[in-house]
C-alpha positions in Angstrom: 6.9 -8.3 0.5 5.4 -6.5 -2.5 6.2 -2.9 -3.3 3.4 -0.4 -4.0 3.2 0.7 -7.6 5.0 3.9 -8.5 2.9 7.0 -8.5 4.1 7.9 -12.0 2.2 5.0 -13.5 -1.1 6.6 -12.4 -0.2 9.7 -14.5 0.9 7.8 -17.6 -0.6 9.3 -20.7 -1.6 12.6 -19.0 -0.7 16.0 -20.4 0.5 17.5 -17.2 3.0 16.2 -14.6 1.9 14.9 -11.1 3.3 18.1 -9.6 0.6 20.1 -11.4 -2.3 17.6 -11.1 -2.0 16.9 -7.4 -2.3 20.5 -6.1 -5.2 21.2 -8.6 -7.1 18.3 -7.3 -6.4 19.2 -3.7 -7.6 22.8 -4.3 -10.7 21.6 -6.3 -11.8 19.3 -3.4 -10.7 21.4 -0.4 -11.9 24.8 -1.5 -14.7 23.7 -3.8 -13.3 25.6 -6.8 -14.7 25.3 -10.3 -12.6 24.1 -13.2 -12.7 27.6 -14.5 -11.2 28.9 -11.3 -8.4 26.3 -11.4 -7.6 27.2 -15.0 -7.3 30.8 -14.1 -5.1 30.0 -11.1 -2.8 27.8 -13.2 -2.7 30.5 -16.0 -1.5 33.0 -13.4 1.3 30.6 -12.5 2.3 30.1 -16.2 1.1 26.6 -16.6 
């Protein structure tokens, strides 16, 4: 049986870790936030 590829391969070459990208994408899609809103939210969290 083949194993699914590791999630980390999907984020190879990205500036931020998966722990940062995933919540941002979830918030962007779920709450219909703009990129500017996401940047402000992440800046408040020190990212």
